[in-house]
Each structure stands twice: as structure tokens, then as C-alpha cells.
C-alpha positions as CSV (number, residue, x, y, z in Angstrom):
1,G,4.4,210.9,-32.1
2,G,6.3,214.1,-31.9
3,D,9.7,215.5,-32.9
4,T,12.8,213.6,-31.9
5,V,16.4,214.5,-31.5
6,E,19.7,212.6,-30.7
7,V,20.9,213.5,-27.2
8,C,23.6,212.4,-24.9
9,V,22.5,210.0,-22.1
10,A,24.3,208.4,-19.3
11,R,25.2,204.7,-19.8
12,H,25.2,204.2,-16.0
13,D,24.8,206.3,-12.9
14,I,27.4,209.1,-12.8
15,A,28.3,210.5,-9.4
16,S,28.6,214.2,-8.6
17,G,32.3,215.2,-8.9
18,Q,33.1,212.5,-11.4
19,T,34.7,213.5,-14.7
20,I,32.8,212.2,-17.7
21,D,34.6,210.1,-20.3
22,E,33.6,208.4,-23.6
23,Q,32.5,205.2,-21.8
24,D,30.0,207.1,-19.7
25,V,27.9,208.5,-22.6
26,D,25.6,207.1,-25.3
27,S,23.5,208.9,-27.9
28,K,19.8,208.1,-28.0
29,T,16.8,209.4,-29.8
30,W,14.5,211.2,-27.5
31,L,11.2,213.0,-27.8
32,V,11.9,216.8,-27.8
33,D,8.9,217.5,-25.6
34,L,10.3,215.2,-22.9
35,L,13.8,216.7,-22.8
36,P,15.2,219.3,-20.4
37,E,15.7,222.7,-22.1
38,D,19.5,222.4,-21.8
39,A,19.9,218.7,-23.0
40,V,23.3,218.2,-24.6
41,T,23.3,216.8,-28.1
42,N,27.0,216.7,-28.9
43,K,29.2,214.1,-27.1
44,S,32.2,216.4,-27.3
45,D,30.4,218.9,-25.1
46,V,30.1,216.3,-22.4
47,V,33.3,214.4,-22.4
48,G,35.9,215.8,-19.9
49,Q,33.2,217.8,-18.0
50,T,32.7,217.5,-14.2
51,V,29.3,216.3,-13.0
52,Q,27.7,218.8,-10.6
53,S,24.6,216.8,-9.7
54,Q,24.2,213.0,-10.0
55,I,23.1,211.8,-13.4
56,L,21.2,208.5,-13.4
57,A,21.5,205.7,-16.0
58,N,19.7,206.5,-19.2
59,E,19.0,210.1,-18.1
60,P,19.5,212.7,-20.8
61,I,22.6,214.8,-19.8
62,S,21.7,218.5,-19.3
63,A,24.2,221.3,-19.3
64,S,23.0,222.4,-15.8
65,K,24.3,219.1,-14.3
66,I,27.9,219.4,-15.7
67,G,30.6,222.0,-15.9
68,D,33.1,223.9,-13.7
69,P,32.6,223.0,-10.1
70,I,33.7,226.4,-8.9
71,T,30.9,228.9,-8.6
72,S,32.2,232.4,-8.1
73,L,30.2,234.8,-6.2
74,T,30.5,238.5,-6.8
75,V,30.5,240.1,-3.4
76,P,30.0,243.9,-3.5
77,D,33.0,245.9,-2.2
78,G,32.9,246.4,1.6
79,L,30.5,243.6,2.2
80,C,30.9,239.9,3.1
81,A,29.1,236.8,1.9
82,V,27.5,234.7,4.6
83,S,25.2,231.7,4.3
84,V,22.5,230.9,6.8
85,P,20.1,227.9,6.8
86,S,16.6,228.4,5.7
87,Q,13.4,226.7,4.7
88,D,10.8,227.6,2.1
89,V,8.3,228.9,4.7
90,M,11.0,231.4,5.9
91,A,12.0,232.4,2.4
92,V,8.7,233.6,1.0
93,G,7.7,230.1,0.0
94,G,11.0,229.6,-1.8
95,A,10.4,232.6,-4.1
96,I,13.6,234.5,-3.2
97,K,16.4,234.2,-5.7
98,S,19.9,235.6,-6.5
99,G,19.6,239.4,-6.8
100,S,16.6,239.8,-4.5
101,L,16.6,242.5,-1.9
102,V,15.2,241.2,1.3
103,N,14.4,242.4,4.8
104,V,15.8,239.9,7.4
105,Y,14.1,239.2,10.7
106,A,15.1,236.9,13.6
107,S,12.3,235.3,15.5
108,N,12.2,233.2,18.7
109,S,9.3,232.1,20.9
110,T,8.9,235.5,22.5
111,S,10.0,238.2,20.0
112,V,10.8,239.2,16.5
113,R,13.5,241.7,15.6
114,L,14.7,243.3,12.4
115,L,18.3,242.4,11.5
116,G,18.5,244.5,8.3
117,E,16.6,245.9,5.4
118,N,17.2,245.7,1.6
119,I,19.9,243.0,2.0
120,L,21.2,241.6,-1.3
121,V,20.7,237.8,-1.8
122,L,23.8,236.5,-3.6
123,E,22.7,233.0,-4.0
124,T,20.2,230.3,-2.7
125,S,20.4,226.6,-2.7
126,N,18.2,226.6,-5.8
127,S,20.2,229.3,-7.6
128,G,21.8,226.9,-10.1
129,L,18.4,225.6,-11.4
130,S,16.9,226.8,-14.6
131,D,13.6,228.7,-14.6
132,S,11.8,225.6,-15.6
133,E,13.1,223.9,-12.4
134,S,12.8,226.8,-10.1
135,A,10.0,229.3,-10.8
136,T,10.3,232.7,-9.2
137,T,6.8,234.0,-9.4
138,F,4.1,233.6,-6.9
139,G,1.3,231.1,-7.7
140,D,3.8,228.6,-9.2
141,A,5.0,226.9,-6.0
142,K,4.7,223.5,-7.5
143,R,7.6,224.2,-9.8
144,R,9.8,225.9,-7.2
145,A,12.7,223.9,-5.7
146,S,13.1,223.9,-2.0
147,I,15.5,226.4,-0.4
148,S,17.8,225.0,2.4
149,W,20.2,228.0,2.6
150,V,20.5,231.6,1.6
151,T,23.8,233.5,1.0
152,L,23.6,237.2,1.8
153,A,25.9,240.2,1.3
154,V,26.2,241.9,4.7
155,T,28.5,244.3,6.4
156,P,31.5,242.8,8.2
157,E,30.2,244.1,11.5
158,S,26.9,242.2,11.1
159,V,28.3,238.8,10.2
160,A,28.6,237.6,13.8
161,E,25.1,238.8,14.7
162,L,23.6,237.0,11.7
163,I,25.5,233.8,12.4
164,S,24.5,233.9,16.1
165,A,20.9,234.5,15.3
166,S,20.8,231.7,12.8
167,K,22.0,229.3,15.6
168,T,19.4,230.3,18.2
169,E,16.5,231.8,16.3
170,N,14.6,231.4,13.1
171,I,15.7,233.7,10.3
172,Y,12.9,235.0,8.0
173,F,13.5,236.6,4.6
174,V,10.8,239.1,3.6
175,L,10.4,240.5,0.0
176,P,9.3,244.1,0.5
177,G,7.1,245.8,-2.1
178,S,8.8,248.4,-4.4
179,Q,7.5,251.3,-2.3
180,T,7.6,249.6,1.2
181,S,10.7,251.1,2.6
182,G,12.5,254.4,2.2
183,T,15.8,252.9,3.2
184,S,18.7,252.6,0.8
185,A,19.5,249.3,-1.0
186,T,23.0,249.5,0.5
187,Q,21.7,249.5,4.1
188,Q,22.8,246.1,5.4
189,A,22.2,243.9,8.5
190,G,23.4,245.4,11.6
191,G,21.2,248.5,11.5
192,E,23.5,250.8,9.5
């Protein structure tokens, strides 16, 4: 029981980076309640698209798994984009997302130091996921995808310090409360 719809499904496994052609796609009837929100229903919307994330045989094809492989970041003037490795535990349980302003700390076995306050998060390893795949509110960690890297907008002068710290120390990202700090949102890593 339930409403059904015709959707595009993969005839076989389709690898990331592959361009989809007619022979890769079938139409099948699927229960609406079991489909991803962005399931593609029209074959012409799929054919010719590049696969961004592997699609398994008989899997409904979702718009989030296909499209232009080039993701453009908008880096604010005067700043640089730099990515550093992370883990959920160091990224507020995986709750940080693109657009977050975070305080960044470096920690080793003997000390913790502040690298910068109110640093803009440009992207995370789970940025391309829909809200249903990556929740952004506390208390919903079961739905959040794991974070393995974070891309920040920092001053050119602070890039080397951040990269160096990421090689020898643990980098923690802290989400400050709205009234926690009196520093400007433009203050970046490097203590400016």
C-alpha cells in the first residue's frame, strides 16, 4: 500500500565520475514513502549527467548524486580557502555546516590554544548532502553524516599556521553562542 511513482533507477552499478547514458537507466514503479526527496522521474534529466557518488544497481537515482562535478566555493575577498582534516568529535558532533562561524582551537597533549574566532566555514565533507541526509540541529545525531574535513575562509597570513597545526595537533571547531564573543565576524585565524 501507498502512493507510487515511476522513477529512474540504475540498471547496474554506476561509478562516480561516469557519464550516464540510456543503457544505464530504467524506469520502475516505486513507493513514494521509500524514495529520496530528490529522486529523478524523467530519464532526460539523467542521461548525459556525471555521477558524483556511486549509484548501485536498482537504486533510485537522486539529483544529489548527479550533476556538474565542479563545486565552486565563494571565498570572501582578502581571504583564502583552506581545508583541514576533522572528525565528528572535533566538529561539534558533526553539526557544523557551510555558513557556520566557528572558533578554532589547536590541542596537543600539553596545551590548547586559540587559532581564531568567528571563522567562516565554507564547506564540510557532508555539505553536499540534503537536510534529510545531514541534520544540522542538536539531538539528531543519528541522521548527521560524518565529517572528515572542513574548509575554512582564513587570512593568507594564517594559512601556514593552520596547516602546520593540523599536521601536529588536533583541530577543534567550536560553535559559539550568539552572545559569546564580542569579536567581529571578519576576525580570522592568526589573531587579527
